[in-house]
TORFI-492968 format. One record per residue (C-alpha): residue in three letters; x, y, z. Coordinates in steps of 0.25 Angstrom, whole numbers, padded with zeros to 4 digits, always signed. Each point is the difference from the previous one (the first is absolute). Layout:
ALAXYZ/...
//
This chain:
MET-0062+0122+0613/ARG-0013-0005-0006/THR-0008-0010+0008/GLU-0005-0010-0010/PRO-0012-0009+0003/SER+0003-0014+0004/GLY+0002-0010-0012/VAL-0001+0011-0011/ALA+0014+0003-0003/SER+0003-0014-0003/ALA-0011-0001-0010/LEU+0005+0013-0008/GLU+0015-0002+0000/LEU+0000-0012-0010/GLY+0006+0008-0012/SER-0006-0009-0010/LEU-0013+0007+0000/PRO-0003+0013-0007/LEU+0003+0007+0014/THR+0013+0007+0001/PRO+0005+0003+0014/GLU-0005+0015-0002/ALA-0014-0006-0004/ALA+0000-0009+0012/ASP+0003+0012+0009/VAL-0011+0009-0006/TYR-0010-0012+0001/LEU+0004-0002+0015/ASP-0002+0015+0003/LEU-0014-0001-0007/LEU-0004-0012+0008/LYS+0002+0009+0013/ALA-0006+0013-0006/ALA-0011-0005-0010/PRO-0011+0005-0002/VAL+0008+0013-0002/ALA-0001+0011-0010/GLN+0011-0001-0011/ARG+0005+0014+0002/GLU+0001-0001+0015/PHE+0007-0014-0002/LEU+0010+0006-0010/SER+0003+0012+0008/THR+0007-0008+0011/SER+0006-0011-0009/SER+0013-0001-0007/PRO+0003+0007-0013/GLN-0001-0014-0007/ALA-0014-0002+0005/THR-0007+0007-0011/ARG+0006-0010-0011/VAL-0001-0012+0009/LEU-0015+0003+0003/ALA-0003+0001-0015/GLY+0005-0014-0001/LEU-0008-0005+0011/LEU-0012+0006-0006/THR+0002-0006-0013/SER+0003-0014+0006/GLY-0013+0001+0007/ALA+0006-0002+0014/VAL-0005+0014+0004/HIS-0013+0007-0004/ARG-0003+0015-0001/ASP-0015+0004+0001/THR-0007+0012-0007/ALA+0003+0008+0012/GLY+0015-0002-0001/VAL+0001-0009+0012/LEU+0009-0012+0000/HIS-0004-0014+0004/VAL+0009-0013+0001/ARG-0006-0012-0007/PRO+0004-0014+0004/PRO+0013-0003-0008/ARG-0003-0014-0004/SER-0011+0003-0010/ALA+0009+0011-0006/LEU+0012-0008-0001/GLU-0007-0012-0006/SER-0005+0009-0010/TRP+0014+0006-0003/ALA+0005-0014-0001/ALA-0011-0004-0010/GLN+0003+0012-0008/ARG+0015-0004-0001/GLU-0003-0014-0003/LEU-0009+0004-0012/GLU+0012+0009-0005/ALA+0009-0011+0001/ALA-0009-0009-0008/ARG-0001+0011-0010/ALA+0015+0001-0001/ARG+0002-0015-0002/SER-0010+0000-0011/ALA+0007+0012-0006/ALA+0013-0007+0001/GLU-0006-0013-0007/THR-0005+0009-0011/LEU+0013+0007-0002/SER+0008-0013+0001/GLY-0009-0006-0011/LEU+0003+0012-0009/TYR+0015-0001+0003/THR+0000-0015-0003/ALA-0007+0003-0014/VAL+0011+0010-0004/HIS+0013-0007+0006/GLY-0004-0015+0000/THR-0005-0011+0009/GLY+0012+0000+0009/ALA-0004+0013+0005/ALA-0012-0006+0007/PHE+0008-0005+0011/VAL+0013+0008-0001/GLU+0003+0015+0001/VAL+0014+0006-0001/ILE+0003+0012+0009/GLU+0012+0008-0005/GLY+0009+0007+0009/LYS+0005-0002+0014/HIS-0009+0011+0007/ALA-0013-0006-0007/ALA+0004-0014+0004/ARG+0003+0004+0015/GLU-0013+0007+0001/LEU-0008-0012-0005/PHE+0009-0009+0009/ARG-0006+0009+0012/GLN-0014+0000-0006/LEU+0000-0015-0001/GLN+0004-0002+0015/ALA-0011+0010+0004/GLY-0010-0007-0007/ALA+0003-0014+0004/ARG-0010-0007+0009/THR+0007-0013+0005/GLU+0014-0002-0004/VAL+0012+0006-0007/ARG+0012-0009-0005/GLY+0013+0004-0006/LEU+0013-0004-0005/GLU+0010+0011+0003/ARG+0012+0000-0009/GLY+0004+0014-0001/PRO-0003+0014+0004/TYR-0005+0004-0014/LEU-0011+0009+0004/ARG+0007+0007+0012/ASP+0010+0012+0000/THR+0005-0005+0014/ALA+0001-0013+0007/ARG-0012-0008+0002/VAL-0008+0003+0013/PRO-0014-0005+0004/GLU-0008+0011-0007/GLU-0012+0006+0006/ALA-0010-0007-0010/GLN+0006-0013+0006/TYR-0002+0004+0014/ASP-0014+0005-0003/ALA-0003-0014-0006/LEU+0006-0008+0012/ARG-0008+0009+0009/ARG-0013-0004-0008/GLY+0004-0015+0003/LEU+0006-0003-0014/ARG+0009-0012-0001/TYR+0014+0004-0006/ARG+0009-0011-0005/CYS+0013+0004-0007/VAL+0012-0008-0005/TYR+0013+0009-0001/GLU+0012-0003-0009/GLY+0012-0004+0008/GLU+0009+0011-0006/LEU-0009+0011+0005/LEU+0002-0005+0014/HIS+0016+0002-0001/ASP-0003+0015+0002/GLU-0002+0003+0015/VAL-0010+0011-0003/MET-0009-0010-0009/LEU+0001-0011+0011/GLY-0004+0010+0011/ALA-0012+0005-0009/ALA-0004-0015-0003/ARG+0000-0002+0015/SER-0008+0012+0003/ALA-0010-0005-0010/VAL-0001-0013+0008/ALA-0001+0007+0013/ALA-0012+0007-0006/GLY-0007-0013-0003/GLU+0006-0004-0014/GLN+0004-0015-0002/ALA+0013+0000-0007/ARG+0009-0010-0006/VAL+0013+0000-0008/PHE+0005-0008-0012/PRO+0014+0002-0007/GLU-0006+0004-0014/LEU-0013+0005-0005/PRO-0004+0001-0014/LEU-0008+0013+0001/LYS-0006+0010+0009/MET-0015+0000+0001/MET-0012+0002+0010/LEU-0013-0008+0000/THR-0013+0006+0007/ASP-0011-0010+0004/ALA-0002-0009-0012/ASP-0004+0010-0010/ARG+0012+0009-0003/GLY+0015-0001-0003/LEU+0011+0010-0002/ILE+0013-0003-0007/ILE+0011+0010+0001/LEU+0008+0001-0013/PRO+0014+0007+0002/ARG+0004+0007-0013/THR+0013-0005-0006/SER+0006+0014+0001/GLY-0001+0010+0011/ASP-0007-0001+0013/ASP-0014+0001-0005/ALA-0010-0012+0000/ASP-0014-0003-0006/ALA-0010-0010+0006/MET-0010-0010-0006/LEU-0014-0001+0007/VAL-0006-0014-0001/TYR-0014-0003+0002/ARG-0007-0013+0003/SER+0005-0010-0011/ARG+0009-0012-0001/LEU+0012+0009+0000/LEU-0004+0005+0014/ASP-0003-0014+0004/GLY+0015-0004-0004/LEU+0005+0012+0007/SER-0007-0004+0013/GLU+0006-0014-0002/LEU+0014+0006-0002/PHE-0002+0007+0013/ASP-0004-0012+0008/VAL+0012-0008-0005/PHE+0010+0011+0005/TRP-0008+0001+0013/ARG+0002-0015+0003/LEU+0014+0001-0004/GLY+0004+0012+0008/ALA+0006+0001+0014/PRO-0007+0008+0010/ILE+0005+0014+0004/HIS-0002+0005+0014/ALA-0003+0013+0006/THR+0012+0000+0010/THR+0015-0004-0001/ASP-0002-0012+0010/THR+0001-0010-0012/ALA+0011-0001-0010/GLU+0001+0009-0012/PRO-0008-0006-0012/ASP+0013+0000-0008/ALA+0010-0004+0011/GLU-0003-0015-0003/PRO+0005-0010-0003/THR+0012+0000+0010/ALA+0010-0012-0001/ALA-0007-0005+0013/THR-0013+0001-0006/GLN+0004-0008-0012/ARG+0007-0010+0008/LEU-0013-0002+0009/LEU-0009-0001-0013/ALA+0009-0010-0006/LEU+0000-0009+0012/LEU-0015+0002+0001/THR-0003-0004-0015/ALA+0009-0012+0002/GLY-0010-0006+0010/LEU+0008+0002+0013/THR-0008+0001+0013/ASP+0001+0012+0008/GLU+0009-0007+0010/ALA+0010-0004-0011/ILE+0000+0014-0006/ALA+0003+0006+0014/ARG+0012-0010+0002/ASP+0005+0004-0014/LEU-0001+0015+0003/GLY+0004-0001+0015/ILE-0013+0007+0005/SER-0012-0004+0008/ASN-0012-0007-0005/ARG-0008+0013+0004/THR+0009+0009-0008/VAL-0002-0009-0012/HIS-0015+0000+0001/ARG+0000+0015+0002/ARG+0009+0003-0012/ILE-0009-0009-0009/SER-0013+0007+0005/ARG+0007+0013-0003/LEU+0003-0004-0014/GLN-0014-0005-0002/GLU-0005+0013+0004/LEU+0010+0008-0009/LEU-0004-0009-0012/GLY-0015-0001+0002/ALA+0001-0015+0002/ARG-0010-0007+0008/THR+0007-0014+0001/ARG+0015-0004-0001/PHE-0003-0006-0014/GLN-0005+0013-0005/LEU+0013+0007+0007/GLY+0009-0009-0009/VAL-0008+0003-0012/GLN+0000+0015+0002/ALA+0015-0001+0003/SER+0003-0007-0012/ARG-0008+0009-0009/ARG+0009+0012+0005/GLY+0013-0008-0002/TRP+0003+0000+0015/LEU+0003-0015-0001/
//
């Protein structure tokens, strides 16, 4: 087993930099052996070392002098140079995208300036993943149906990666989806991974918003199980989609990662409807307790649970939310 210099492994196992695990291993070996002749170093290294070393030489993290001797350079300057080059490439890509978008708009009309149509489920699914991978701060979604999946929804690797990067995920699920135990379990798995989730009886569409500059609307085809998508850029349309999400987020009831709380669709029970009717009629906790034949503490606990379930901060908001859902 290799003994690694203290503090070095954690610096090289980040994964987001251009150093793969194999490159990290080779770099660590060179830290202990350099300066060393390239032929000598490769003779005792793994078969992949030749390919990996070529990448380290290209990146500037390792230098080979005229005598064929390898020297390890401080990685900061090499990686900063690599990052600057990637930023330049990204800027060029954005510039090219703007130019091509201008040409596309000239041919297809002004609407193409902020909307693109993506045909086919597979292309839409790939874009769905790319948008999550490229998000910087937040992903929001309305989950109406598994149009892009051939199997039941599970938290995809792109979502796990984004959550590990610190992105905020907020999703509103349509109530009918959670009638399925597999879908409910998948939603709870997403919540356990860090997603904030709520449920609302009916949603008008399936969409995802990344940060404040991209929106993806999924458009199921009228026949078959295929689907298309519409990519929306910064525009009043995108602002409208953002406001639409906020409305359903405020109205939705929280979904929890465990089964400690009631199922989102189990309510309202007859007991809940009776309690809400008494509460909105203006009765005190004591009067409600006497009517229901329970203790004041139980009344308070049930009301607190309903406030959490419906996302209401006050009892007044609880009455409003219950009325909107037809629970009264």
